[in-house]
N, C-alpha and C positions, 0 to 999 in steps of 0.2 A: 473576476471570477464569478461564476454562481456556480454549488453546492447539490448536486442530489443526489441522499442514499442511496445507492445498489446493493448493497451487502452488508452486515452487520452482526456480531456475537455478543448484539447488549443495544437495552433500550438508550440507554442517556449519551451513547455517544462517545463516551471514554474510553472503550475495546477499540479493540482493530476495526477498520472498517473502508469498504470502497465507498467511494466516490466519483460522478461521471463531472464532467464540470459543461458547461456552454462554448465550451474553446475544443471539442471533439480531445478531450485527454480524459484521464483517468488518476484521481487523487489518491495513492495507498495509504492512512494512517495504520501505524502499530509502532510496535515496538526496537527504535535502535540498536544498532547493529554495533557492538563497542569492540567488539574479536578482534583484536590486533589482528594476527595470522589471515581469519576472513577477509579484513578490511585491504591488507596484503593483495587473495591473492584476486578478491575484485579490479582494485586497479581503478578505483574509479577513477574520472576529473574532475577538475575543480566544476563544482556548484554542483554534484550528485551527490547522495548518500544513497544511503541504506537501512529497510528495515526489515523487520519477520511480523509476521502472520501469519495466522492459525491455517495449515494448508484448510481444512474444512473453509474456511474464510473463502475459499475459490470454488468451491464445489458447488457445477449446477452453470458457474458461467461461461458461455461460447465467445472467441473472439467474435467481435463484430454487432457483438449483440447489447 
């Protein structure tokens, strides 16, 4: 999988960041959600996890761009 940075909050990529892949998907780097209540509410299936990112990271992004 090849990644292309499309949005980030810092220059060294150690902060929440969005990447486009060469597979037509997006990889989200963020803070692992560990709150048991939130995880229960999400009801994630096996193989999925949740991350939290600042809302500003998503500003200016449009579906399909």
